[in-house]
C-alpha positions as protocol buffer text, in pm:
chain_id: "A"
residue {
  index: 1
  type: UNK
  ca { x: 1638 y: -458 z: -1273 }
}
residue {
  index: 2
  type: UNK
  ca { x: 1369 y: -212 z: -1165 }
}
residue {
  index: 3
  type: UNK
  ca { x: 1289 y: -412 z: -851 }
}
residue {
  index: 4
  type: UNK
  ca { x: 1663 y: -418 z: -765 }
}
residue {
  index: 5
  type: UNK
  ca { x: 1662 y: -37 z: -783 }
}
residue {
  index: 6
  type: UNK
  ca { x: 1358 y: -38 z: -553 }
}
residue {
  index: 7
  type: UNK
  ca { x: 1551 y: -252 z: -303 }
}
residue {
  index: 8
  type: UNK
  ca { x: 1848 y: -13 z: -317 }
}
residue {
  index: 9
  type: UNK
  ca { x: 1625 y: 284 z: -241 }
}
residue {
  index: 10
  type: UNK
  ca { x: 1459 y: 88 z: 39 }
}
residue {
  index: 11
  type: UNK
  ca { x: 1798 y: 23 z: 200 }
}
residue {
  index: 12
  type: UNK
  ca { x: 1901 y: 390 z: 182 }
}
residue {
  index: 13
  type: UNK
  ca { x: 1567 y: 499 z: 330 }
}
residue {
  index: 14
  type: UNK
  ca { x: 1600 y: 245 z: 613 }
}
residue {
  index: 15
  type: UNK
  ca { x: 1944 y: 379 z: 708 }
}
residue {
  index: 16
  type: UNK
  ca { x: 1822 y: 740 z: 687 }
}
residue {
  index: 17
  type: UNK
  ca { x: 1528 y: 668 z: 915 }
}
residue {
  index: 18
  type: UNK
  ca { x: 1749 y: 496 z: 1172 }
}
residue {
  index: 19
  type: UNK
  ca { x: 1982 y: 800 z: 1180 }
}
residue {
  index: 20
  type: UNK
  ca { x: 1684 y: 1038 z: 1216 }
}
residue {
  index: 21
  type: UNK
  ca { x: 1553 y: 835 z: 1509 }
}
residue {
  index: 22
  type: UNK
  ca { x: 1883 y: 856 z: 1700 }
}
residue {
  index: 23
  type: UNK
  ca { x: 1922 y: 1227 z: 1617 }
}
residue {
  index: 24
  type: UNK
  ca { x: 1571 y: 1319 z: 1737 }
}
residue {
  index: 25
  type: UNK
  ca { x: 1605 y: 1109 z: 2051 }
}
residue {
  index: 26
  type: UNK
  ca { x: 1925 y: 1292 z: 2149 }
}
residue {
  index: 27
  type: UNK
  ca { x: 1771 y: 1628 z: 2051 }
}
residue {
  index: 28
  type: UNK
  ca { x: 1462 y: 1556 z: 2258 }
}
residue {
  index: 29
  type: UNK
  ca { x: 1670 y: 1483 z: 2567 }
}
residue {
  index: 30
  type: UNK
  ca { x: 1887 y: 1794 z: 2523 }
}
residue {
  index: 31
  type: UNK
  ca { x: 1592 y: 2027 z: 2461 }
}
residue {
  index: 32
  type: UNK
  ca { x: 1356 y: 1868 z: 2710 }
}
residue {
  index: 33
  type: UNK
  ca { x: 1099 y: 1847 z: 2430 }
}
residue {
  index: 34
  type: UNK
  ca { x: 842 y: 1576 z: 2482 }
}
residue {
  index: 35
  type: UNK
  ca { x: 721 y: 1646 z: 2128 }
}
residue {
  index: 36
  type: UNK
  ca { x: 1063 y: 1558 z: 1984 }
}
residue {
  index: 37
  type: UNK
  ca { x: 1090 y: 1249 z: 2202 }
}
residue {
  index: 38
  type: UNK
  ca { x: 744 y: 1138 z: 2088 }
}
residue {
  index: 39
  type: UNK
  ca { x: 848 y: 1198 z: 1728 }
}
residue {
  index: 40
  type: UNK
  ca { x: 1168 y: 999 z: 1792 }
}
residue {
  index: 41
  type: UNK
  ca { x: 967 y: 702 z: 1919 }
}
residue {
  index: 42
  type: UNK
  ca { x: 733 y: 748 z: 1623 }
}
residue {
  index: 43
  type: UNK
  ca { x: 1037 y: 732 z: 1393 }
}
residue {
  index: 44
  type: UNK
  ca { x: 1161 y: 424 z: 1576 }
}
residue {
  index: 45
  type: UNK
  ca { x: 832 y: 250 z: 1502 }
}
residue {
  index: 46
  type: UNK
  ca { x: 856 y: 367 z: 1143 }
}
residue {
  index: 47
  type: UNK
  ca { x: 1211 y: 232 z: 1117 }
}
residue {
  index: 48
  type: UNK
  ca { x: 1088 y: -111 z: 1225 }
}
residue {
  index: 49
  type: UNK
  ca { x: 805 y: -88 z: 971 }
}
residue {
  index: 50
  type: UNK
  ca { x: 1046 y: 12 z: 694 }
}
residue {
  index: 51
  type: UNK
  ca { x: 1274 y: -282 z: 778 }
}
residue {
  index: 52
  type: UNK
  ca { x: 971 y: -511 z: 765 }
}
residue {
  index: 53
  type: UNK
  ca { x: 871 y: -362 z: 429 }
}
residue {
  index: 54
  type: UNK
  ca { x: 1225 y: -399 z: 296 }
}
residue {
  index: 55
  type: UNK
  ca { x: 1238 y: -767 z: 396 }
}
residue {
  index: 56
  type: UNK
  ca { x: 895 y: -824 z: 239 }
}
residue {
  index: 57
  type: UNK
  ca { x: 1010 y: -645 z: -77 }
}
residue {
  index: 58
  type: UNK
  ca { x: 1312 y: -876 z: -105 }
}
residue {
  index: 59
  type: UNK
  ca { x: 1102 y: -1187 z: -43 }
}
residue {
  index: 60
  type: UNK
  ca { x: 849 y: -1065 z: -299 }
}
residue {
  index: 61
  type: UNK
  ca { x: 1120 y: -1079 z: -568 }
}
residue {
  index: 62
  type: UNK
  ca { x: 1157 y: -1456 z: -535 }
}
residue {
  index: 63
  type: UNK
  ca { x: 1055 y: -1655 z: -840 }
}
residue {
  index: 64
  type: UNK
  ca { x: 748 y: -1884 z: -837 }
}
residue {
  index: 65
  type: UNK
  ca { x: 808 y: -2245 z: -739 }
}
residue {
  index: 66
  type: UNK
  ca { x: 613 y: -2567 z: -686 }
}
residue {
  index: 67
  type: UNK
  ca { x: 482 y: -2456 z: -344 }
}
residue {
  index: 68
  type: UNK
  ca { x: 412 y: -2091 z: -439 }
}
residue {
  index: 69
  type: UNK
  ca { x: 310 y: -2106 z: -802 }
}
residue {
  index: 70
  type: UNK
  ca { x: 214 y: -1737 z: -817 }
}
residue {
  index: 71
  type: UNK
  ca { x: 535 y: -1630 z: -644 }
}
residue {
  index: 72
  type: UNK
  ca { x: 571 y: -1433 z: -321 }
}
residue {
  index: 73
  type: UNK
  ca { x: 422 y: -1098 z: -417 }
}
residue {
  index: 74
  type: UNK
  ca { x: 134 y: -1133 z: -169 }
}
residue {
  index: 75
  type: UNK
  ca { x: 373 y: -1086 z: 123 }
}
residue {
  index: 76
  type: UNK
  ca { x: 411 y: -723 z: 16 }
}
residue {
  index: 77
  type: UNK
  ca { x: 33 y: -682 z: 23 }
}
residue {
  index: 78
  type: UNK
  ca { x: 18 y: -828 z: 375 }
}
residue {
  index: 79
  type: UNK
  ca { x: 301 y: -601 z: 489 }
}
residue {
  index: 80
  type: UNK
  ca { x: 129 y: -297 z: 338 }
}
residue {
  index: 81
  type: UNK
  ca { x: -184 y: -386 z: 537 }
}
residue {
  index: 82
  type: UNK
  ca { x: 11 y: -423 z: 862 }
}
residue {
  index: 83
  type: UNK
  ca { x: 202 y: -99 z: 808 }
}
residue {
  index: 84
  type: UNK
  ca { x: -112 y: 98 z: 724 }
}
residue {
  index: 85
  type: UNK
  ca { x: -292 y: -43 z: 1027 }
}
residue {
  index: 86
  type: UNK
  ca { x: 8 y: 59 z: 1238 }
}
residue {
  index: 87
  type: UNK
  ca { x: -11 y: 410 z: 1092 }
}
residue {
  index: 88
  type: UNK
  ca { x: -374 y: 445 z: 1196 }
}
residue {
  index: 89
  type: UNK
  ca { x: -295 y: 304 z: 1540 }
}
residue {
  index: 90
  type: UNK
  ca { x: -8 y: 550 z: 1590 }
}
residue {
  index: 91
  type: UNK
  ca { x: -229 y: 835 z: 1464 }
}
residue {
  index: 92
  type: UNK
  ca { x: -500 y: 752 z: 1718 }
}
residue {
  index: 93
  type: UNK
  ca { x: -241 y: 731 z: 1996 }
}
residue {
  index: 94
  type: UNK
  ca { x: -95 y: 1070 z: 1901 }
}
residue {
  index: 95
  type: UNK
  ca { x: -441 y: 1229 z: 1887 }
}
residue {
  index: 96
  type: UNK
  ca { x: -517 y: 1101 z: 2238 }
}
residue {
  index: 97
  type: UNK
  ca { x: -176 y: 1225 z: 2359 }
}
residue {
  index: 98
  type: UNK
  ca { x: -236 y: 1563 z: 2191 }
}
residue {
  index: 99
  type: UNK
  ca { x: -571 y: 1603 z: 2367 }
}
residue {
  index: 100
  type: UNK
  ca { x: -395 y: 1539 z: 2698 }
}
residue {
  index: 101
  type: UNK
  ca { x: -133 y: 1803 z: 2616 }
}
residue {
  index: 102
  type: UNK
  ca { x: -400 y: 2063 z: 2546 }
}
residue {
  index: 103
  type: UNK
  ca { x: -472 y: 2055 z: 2918 }
}
residue {
  index: 104
  type: UNK
  ca { x: -113 y: 1999 z: 3030 }
}
residue {
  index: 105
  type: UNK
  ca { x: 119 y: 2191 z: 2791 }
}
residue {
  index: 106
  type: UNK
  ca { x: 492 y: 2119 z: 2813 }
}
residue {
  index: 107
  type: UNK
  ca { x: 760 y: 2392 z: 2843 }
}
residue {
  index: 108
  type: UNK
  ca { x: 1047 y: 2319 z: 2602 }
}
residue {
  index: 109
  type: UNK
  ca { x: 1359 y: 2479 z: 2455 }
}
residue {
  index: 110
  type: UNK
  ca { x: 1223 y: 2609 z: 2126 }
}
residue {
  index: 111
  type: UNK
  ca { x: 1565 y: 2678 z: 1970 }
}
residue {
  index: 112
  type: UNK
  ca { x: 1704 y: 2324 z: 1993 }
}
residue {
  index: 113
  type: UNK
  ca { x: 1360 y: 2190 z: 1903 }
}
residue {
  index: 114
  type: UNK
  ca { x: 1363 y: 2399 z: 1583 }
}
residue {
  index: 115
  type: UNK
  ca { x: 1705 y: 2293 z: 1454 }
}
residue {
  index: 116
  type: UNK
  ca { x: 1658 y: 1925 z: 1531 }
}
residue {
  index: 117
  type: UNK
  ca { x: 1319 y: 1926 z: 1356 }
}
residue {
  index: 118
  type: UNK
  ca { x: 1461 y: 2115 z: 1056 }
}
residue {
  index: 119
  type: UNK
  ca { x: 1742 y: 1863 z: 1000 }
}
residue {
  index: 120
  type: UNK
  ca { x: 1495 y: 1577 z: 1047 }
}
residue {
  index: 121
  type: UNK
  ca { x: 1264 y: 1737 z: 790 }
}
residue {
  index: 122
  type: UNK
  ca { x: 1545 y: 1756 z: 533 }
}
residue {
  index: 123
  type: UNK
  ca { x: 1636 y: 1391 z: 588 }
}
residue {
  index: 124
  type: UNK
  ca { x: 1272 y: 1277 z: 577 }
}
residue {
  index: 125
  type: UNK
  ca { x: 1211 y: 1481 z: 262 }
}
residue {
  index: 126
  type: UNK
  ca { x: 1506 y: 1309 z: 93 }
}
residue {
  index: 127
  type: UNK
  ca { x: 1368 y: 970 z: 196 }
}
residue {
  index: 128
  type: UNK
  ca { x: 1020 y: 1048 z: 62 }
}
residue {
  index: 129
  type: UNK
  ca { x: 1167 y: 1169 z: -269 }
}
residue {
  index: 130
  type: UNK
  ca { x: 1356 y: 840 z: -305 }
}
residue {
  index: 131
  type: UNK
  ca { x: 1032 y: 641 z: -275 }
}
residue {
  index: 132
  type: UNK
  ca { x: 787 y: 884 z: -437 }
}
residue {
  index: 133
  type: UNK
  ca { x: 791 y: 734 z: -789 }
}
residue {
  index: 134
  type: UNK
  ca { x: 787 y: 371 z: -671 }
}
residue {
  index: 135
  type: UNK
  ca { x: 497 y: 440 z: -431 }
}
residue {
  index: 136
  type: UNK
  ca { x: 267 y: 484 z: -731 }
}
residue {
  index: 137
  type: UNK
  ca { x: 285 y: 121 z: -842 }
}
residue {
  index: 138
  type: UNK
  ca { x: 356 y: -77 z: -523 }
}
residue {
  index: 139
  type: UNK
  ca { x: 127 y: -82 z: -218 }
}
residue {
  index: 140
  type: UNK
  ca { x: 405 y: -198 z: 14 }
}
residue {
  index: 141
  type: UNK
  ca { x: 630 y: 91 z: -92 }
}
residue {
  index: 142
  type: UNK
  ca { x: 335 y: 330 z: -72 }
}
residue {
  index: 143
  type: UNK
  ca { x: 266 y: 230 z: 289 }
}
residue {
  index: 144
  type: UNK
  ca { x: 634 y: 292 z: 370 }
}
residue {
  index: 145
  type: UNK
  ca { x: 619 y: 621 z: 180 }
}
residue {
  index: 146
  type: UNK
  ca { x: 325 y: 728 z: 398 }
}
residue {
  index: 147
  type: UNK
  ca { x: 526 y: 646 z: 709 }
}
residue {
  index: 148
  type: UNK
  ca { x: 803 y: 876 z: 587 }
}
residue {
  index: 149
  type: UNK
  ca { x: 555 y: 1142 z: 478 }
}
residue {
  index: 150
  type: UNK
  ca { x: 400 y: 1134 z: 825 }
}
residue {
  index: 151
  type: UNK
  ca { x: 747 y: 1188 z: 972 }
}
residue {
  index: 152
  type: UNK
  ca { x: 811 y: 1482 z: 736 }
}
residue {
  index: 153
  type: UNK
  ca { x: 475 y: 1639 z: 820 }
}
residue {
  index: 154
  type: UNK
  ca { x: 540 y: 1583 z: 1189 }
}
residue {
  index: 155
  type: UNK
  ca { x: 875 y: 1762 z: 1151 }
}
residue {
  index: 156
  type: UNK
  ca { x: 700 y: 2055 z: 982 }
}
residue {
  index: 157
  type: UNK
  ca { x: 455 y: 2065 z: 1270 }
}
residue {
  index: 158
  type: UNK
  ca { x: 740 y: 2061 z: 1521 }
}
residue {
  index: 159
  type: UNK
  ca { x: 918 y: 2344 z: 1333 }
}
residue {
  index: 160
  type: UNK
  ca { x: 606 y: 2564 z: 1332 }
}
residue {
  index: 161
  type: UNK
  ca { x: 545 y: 2480 z: 1695 }
}
residue {
  index: 162
  type: UNK
  ca { x: 906 y: 2560 z: 1785 }
}
residue {
  index: 163
  type: UNK
  ca { x: 885 y: 2904 z: 1619 }
}
residue {
  index: 164
  type: UNK
  ca { x: 557 y: 2994 z: 1789 }
}
residue {
  index: 165
  type: UNK
  ca { x: 678 y: 2859 z: 2122 }
}
residue {
  index: 166
  type: UNK
  ca { x: 1013 y: 3041 z: 2097 }
}
residue {
  index: 167
  type: UNK
  ca { x: 867 y: 3381 z: 2008 }
}
residue {
  index: 168
  type: UNK
  ca { x: 513 y: 3377 z: 2150 }
}
residue {
  index: 169
  type: UNK
  ca { x: 508 y: 3096 z: 2409 }
}
residue {
  index: 170
  type: UNK
  ca { x: 212 y: 2933 z: 2228 }
}
residue {
  index: 171
  type: UNK
  ca { x: 258 y: 2591 z: 2387 }
}
residue {
  index: 172
  type: UNK
  ca { x: -87 y: 2478 z: 2274 }
}
residue {
  index: 173
  type: UNK
  ca { x: 20 y: 2482 z: 1907 }
}
residue {
  index: 174
  type: UNK
  ca { x: 222 y: 2162 z: 1948 }
}
residue {
  index: 175
  type: UNK
  ca { x: -76 y: 1933 z: 2023 }
}
residue {
  index: 176
  type: UNK
  ca { x: -286 y: 2112 z: 1759 }
}
residue {
  index: 177
  type: UNK
  ca { x: -29 y: 2032 z: 1488 }
}
residue {
  index: 178
  type: UNK
  ca { x: -14 y: 1674 z: 1612 }
}
residue {
  index: 179
  type: UNK
  ca { x: -391 y: 1632 z: 1567 }
}
residue {
  index: 180
  type: UNK
  ca { x: -386 y: 1782 z: 1215 }
}
residue {
  index: 181
  type: UNK
  ca { x: -98 y: 1562 z: 1095 }
}
residue {
  index: 182
  type: UNK
  ca { x: -242 y: 1249 z: 1258 }
}
residue {
  index: 183
  type: UNK
  ca { x: -583 y: 1295 z: 1094 }
}
residue {
  index: 184
  type: UNK
  ca { x: -419 y: 1347 z: 754 }
}
residue {
  index: 185
  type: UNK
  ca { x: -203 y: 1034 z: 783 }
}
residue {
  index: 186
  type: UNK
  ca { x: -498 y: 819 z: 895 }
}
residue {
  index: 187
  type: UNK
  ca { x: -697 y: 956 z: 600 }
}
residue {
  index: 188
  type: UNK
  ca { x: -417 y: 856 z: 359 }
}
residue {
  index: 189
  type: UNK
  ca { x: -365 y: 512 z: 516 }
}
residue {
  index: 190
  type: UNK
  ca { x: -728 y: 400 z: 506 }
}
residue {
  index: 191
  type: UNK
  ca { x: -749 y: 351 z: 123 }
}
residue {
  index: 192
  type: UNK
  ca { x: -442 y: 124 z: 141 }
}
residue {
  index: 193
  type: UNK
  ca { x: -608 y: -88 z: 411 }
}
residue {
  index: 194
  type: UNK
  ca { x: -923 y: -111 z: 202 }
}
residue {
  index: 195
  type: UNK
  ca { x: -734 y: -207 z: -116 }
}
residue {
  index: 196
  type: UNK
  ca { x: -507 y: -462 z: 52 }
}
residue {
  index: 197
  type: UNK
  ca { x: -804 y: -627 z: 224 }
}
residue {
  index: 198
  type: UNK
  ca { x: -982 y: -655 z: -111 }
}
residue {
  index: 199
  type: UNK
  ca { x: -675 y: -822 z: -264 }
}
residue {
  index: 200
  type: UNK
  ca { x: -629 y: -1062 z: 29 }
}
residue {
  index: 201
  type: UNK
  ca { x: -1001 y: -1146 z: 21 }
}
residue {
  index: 202
  type: UNK
  ca { x: -965 y: -1208 z: -355 }
}
residue {
  index: 203
  type: UNK
  ca { x: -1244 y: -964 z: -431 }
}
residue {
  index: 204
  type: UNK
  ca { x: -1309 y: -898 z: -799 }
}
residue {
  index: 205
  type: UNK
  ca { x: -1108 y: -602 z: -930 }
}
residue {
  index: 206
  type: UNK
  ca { x: -1281 y: -310 z: -1103 }
}
residue {
  index: 207
  type: UNK
  ca { x: -1336 y: -420 z: -1463 }
}
residue {
  index: 208
  type: UNK
  ca { x: -1614 y: -370 z: -1717 }
}
residue {
  index: 209
  type: UNK
  ca { x: -1745 y: -727 z: -1695 }
}
residue {
  index: 210
  type: UNK
  ca { x: -2042 y: -669 z: -1924 }
}
residue {
  index: 211
  type: UNK
  ca { x: -1806 y: -537 z: -2191 }
}
residue {
  index: 212
  type: UNK
  ca { x: -1573 y: -834 z: -2141 }
}
residue {
  index: 213
  type: UNK
  ca { x: -1863 y: -1074 z: -2195 }
}
residue {
  index: 214
  type: UNK
  ca { x: -1972 y: -882 z: -2506 }
}
residue {
  index: 215
  type: UNK
  ca { x: -1619 y: -889 z: -2646 }
}
residue {
  index: 216
  type: UNK
  ca { x: -1582 y: -1263 z: -2591 }
}
residue {
  index: 217
  type: UNK
  ca { x: -1925 y: -1343 z: -2736 }
}
residue {
  index: 218
  type: UNK
  ca { x: -1829 y: -1147 z: -3047 }
}
residue {
  index: 219
  type: UNK
  ca { x: -1582 y: -1422 z: -3138 }
}
residue {
  index: 220
  type: UNK
  ca { x: -1743 y: -1641 z: -3408 }
}
residue {
  index: 221
  type: UNK
  ca { x: -1715 y: -1980 z: -3232 }
}
residue {
  index: 222
  type: UNK
  ca { x: -1805 y: -1860 z: -2880 }
}
residue {
  index: 223
  type: UNK
  ca { x: -2166 y: -1918 z: -2770 }
}
residue {
  index: 224
  type: UNK
  ca { x: -2147 y: -1853 z: -2396 }
}
residue {
  index: 225
  type: UNK
  ca { x: -1932 y: -1734 z: -2106 }
}
residue {
  index: 226
  type: UNK
  ca { x: -1989 y: -1833 z: -1742 }
}
residue {
  index: 227
  type: UNK
  ca { x: -1813 y: -1921 z: -1415 }
}
residue {
  index: 228
  type: UNK
  ca { x: -1605 y: -1606 z: -1458 }
}
residue {
  index: 229
  type: UNK
  ca { x: -1362 y: -1538 z: -1172 }
}
residue {
  index: 230
  type: UNK
  ca { x: -1120 y: -1247 z: -1142 }
}
residue {
  index: 231
  type: UNK
  ca { x: -882 y: -1170 z: -857 }
}
residue {
  index: 232
  type: UNK
  ca { x: -551 y: -997 z: -795 }
}
residue {
  index: 233
  type: UNK
  ca { x: -214 y: -1138 z: -689 }
}
residue {
  index: 234
  type: UNK
  ca { x: -103 y: -785 z: -606 }
}
residue {
  index: 235
  type: UNK
  ca { x: -203 y: -437 z: -722 }
}
residue {
  index: 236
  type: UNK
  ca { x: -42 y: -495 z: -1064 }
}
residue {
  index: 237
  type: UNK
  ca { x: -134 y: -856 z: -1148 }
}
residue {
  index: 238
  type: UNK
  ca { x: -490 y: -965 z: -1225 }
}
residue {
  index: 239
  type: UNK
  ca { x: -580 y: -1330 z: -1283 }
}
residue {
  index: 240
  type: UNK
  ca { x: -892 y: -1460 z: -1459 }
}
residue {
  index: 241
  type: UNK
  ca { x: -1047 y: -1804 z: -1493 }
}
residue {
  index: 242
  type: UNK
  ca { x: -1360 y: -1871 z: -1697 }
}
residue {
  index: 243
  type: UNK
  ca { x: -1572 y: -2134 z: -1867 }
}
residue {
  index: 244
  type: UNK
  ca { x: -1619 y: -2082 z: -2239 }
}
residue {
  index: 245
  type: UNK
  ca { x: -1900 y: -2240 z: -2441 }
}
residue {
  index: 246
  type: UNK
  ca { x: -1786 y: -2318 z: -2795 }
}
residue {
  index: 247
  type: UNK
  ca { x: -1943 y: -2470 z: -3101 }
}
residue {
  index: 248
  type: UNK
  ca { x: -1857 y: -2833 z: -3173 }
}
residue {
  index: 249
  type: UNK
  ca { x: -1515 y: -2758 z: -3321 }
}
residue {
  index: 250
  type: UNK
  ca { x: -1180 y: -2936 z: -3333 }
}
residue {
  index: 251
  type: UNK
  ca { x: -911 y: -2911 z: -3066 }
}
residue {
  index: 252
  type: UNK
  ca { x: -685 y: -2708 z: -3294 }
}
residue {
  index: 253
  type: UNK
  ca { x: -967 y: -2460 z: -3356 }
}
residue {
  index: 254
  type: UNK
  ca { x: -1031 y: -2443 z: -2980 }
}
residue {
  index: 255
  type: UNK
  ca { x: -666 y: -2357 z: -2922 }
}
residue {
  index: 256
  type: UNK
  ca { x: -698 y: -2073 z: -3172 }
}
residue {
  index: 257
  type: UNK
  ca { x: -1001 y: -1938 z: -2982 }
}
residue {
  index: 258
  type: UNK
  ca { x: -800 y: -1958 z: -2659 }
}
residue {
  index: 259
  type: UNK
  ca { x: -536 y: -1735 z: -2814 }
}
residue {
  index: 260
  type: UNK
  ca { x: -798 y: -1481 z: -2924 }
}
residue {
  index: 261
  type: UNK
  ca { x: -960 y: -1474 z: -2578 }
}
residue {
  index: 262
  type: UNK
  ca { x: -624 y: -1429 z: -2407 }
}
residue {
  index: 263
  type: UNK
  ca { x: -531 y: -1149 z: -2648 }
}
residue {
  index: 264
  type: UNK
  ca { x: -855 y: -962 z: -2569 }
}
residue {
  index: 265
  type: UNK
  ca { x: -820 y: -999 z: -2193 }
}
residue {
  index: 266
  type: UNK
  ca { x: -448 y: -920 z: -2178 }
}
residue {
  index: 267
  type: UNK
  ca { x: -430 y: -636 z: -2428 }
}
residue {
  index: 268
  type: UNK
  ca { x: -763 y: -463 z: -2363 }
}
residue {
  index: 269
  type: UNK
  ca { x: -814 y: -532 z: -1992 }
}
residue {
  index: 270
  type: UNK
  ca { x: -454 y: -581 z: -1869 }
}
residue {
  index: 271
  type: UNK
  ca { x: -518 y: -932 z: -1738 }
}
residue {
  index: 272
  type: UNK
  ca { x: -188 y: -1100 z: -1645 }
}
residue {
  index: 273
  type: UNK
  ca { x: -292 y: -1466 z: -1651 }
}
residue {
  index: 274
  type: UNK
  ca { x: -593 y: -1641 z: -1806 }
}
residue {
  index: 275
  type: UNK
  ca { x: -723 y: -1995 z: -1744 }
}
residue {
  index: 276
  type: UNK
  ca { x: -998 y: -2119 z: -1977 }
}
residue {
  index: 277
  type: UNK
  ca { x: -1217 y: -2427 z: -1957 }
}
residue {
  index: 278
  type: UNK
  ca { x: -1387 y: -2508 z: -2288 }
}
residue {
  index: 279
  type: UNK
  ca { x: -1736 y: -2661 z: -2293 }
}
residue {
  index: 280
  type: UNK
  ca { x: -1994 y: -2723 z: -2559 }
}
residue {
  index: 281
  type: UNK
  ca { x: -2340 y: -2687 z: -2402 }
}
residue {
  index: 282
  type: UNK
  ca { x: -2282 y: -2745 z: -2030 }
}
residue {
  index: 283
  type: UNK
  ca { x: -2355 y: -2431 z: -1828 }
}
residue {
  index: 284
  type: UNK
  ca { x: -2442 y: -2235 z: -2139 }
}
residue {
  index: 285
  type: UNK
  ca { x: -2746 y: -2077 z: -1973 }
}
residue {
  index: 286
  type: UNK
  ca { x: -2565 y: -1986 z: -1651 }
}
residue {
  index: 287
  type: UNK
  ca { x: -2484 y: -1628 z: -1556 }
}
residue {
  index: 288
  type: UNK
  ca { x: -2139 y: -1478 z: -1598 }
}
residue {
  index: 289
  type: UNK
  ca { x: -2070 y: -1499 z: -1224 }
}
residue {
  index: 290
  type: UNK
  ca { x: -2144 y: -1814 z: -1026 }
}
residue {
  index: 291
  type: UNK
  ca { x: -2342 y: -1678 z: -728 }
}
residue {
  index: 292
  type: UNK
  ca { x: -2537 y: -1981 z: -606 }
}
residue {
  index: 293
  type: UNK
  ca { x: -2497 y: -2013 z: -229 }
}
residue {
  index: 294
  type: UNK
  ca { x: -2493 y: -2375 z: -113 }
}
residue {
  index: 295
  type: UNK
  ca { x: -2423 y: -2456 z: 249 }
}
residue {
  index: 296
  type: UNK
  ca { x: -2224 y: -2776 z: 315 }
}
């Protein structure tokens, strides 16, 4: 149900962004504002990114099957990476364009520029509010949220620029605002790129592995833990596989130990799925993580 609500918000935001793009494009032509036209093209790119995120979000809701046993959630991680990389690329482009405008300022109609930017700001603010809560627990939605936030900040920059241009003819303020907003957006996008790359590379999530080993060894029949692997399906699902050394006990007793291990990992460390291989003495002296590097 919650993911259906997310999809509904995504659809509303997509439509809002498309309307903003058309509105700014027309406003840019009427005012002669290159800043508004640039923002319109920026919004157009964002609209495409939001559509991509929306499609990925819908695909990510599909249930696991025989060919994708963990489901389709990773497509949202991949989309978040692409969107964040696009954000940084657009930010760099705008910074370069802003530097050029420092030396070649554009004369624009500040009045039209102001009202178009103000209406765009209100629409972008509504869109960011719709996704604000969901952005906290979904990287794909967060990347889209940052796109919309960048648009809102760009609109604020255009509004300030329009006021200063209209009253004081400070044409240099437009590229300055562009640089400030672009640096902020790139700064916000980089952690998403880093986190999505870690998930796609199946890097180990941040857990207290020494404490996990201590907790598991505290179980009466457990004598060792090794070949421990942890990775993430997405930002909310962590998977663990491990080898467990047990005393020479019956299968029914082993099953009971499995339940205790799963309870510890799921309840204390929020592990979503646990795979355990029981052994008696094999590998008992090995380290928790298998780090031996053997070339083929």
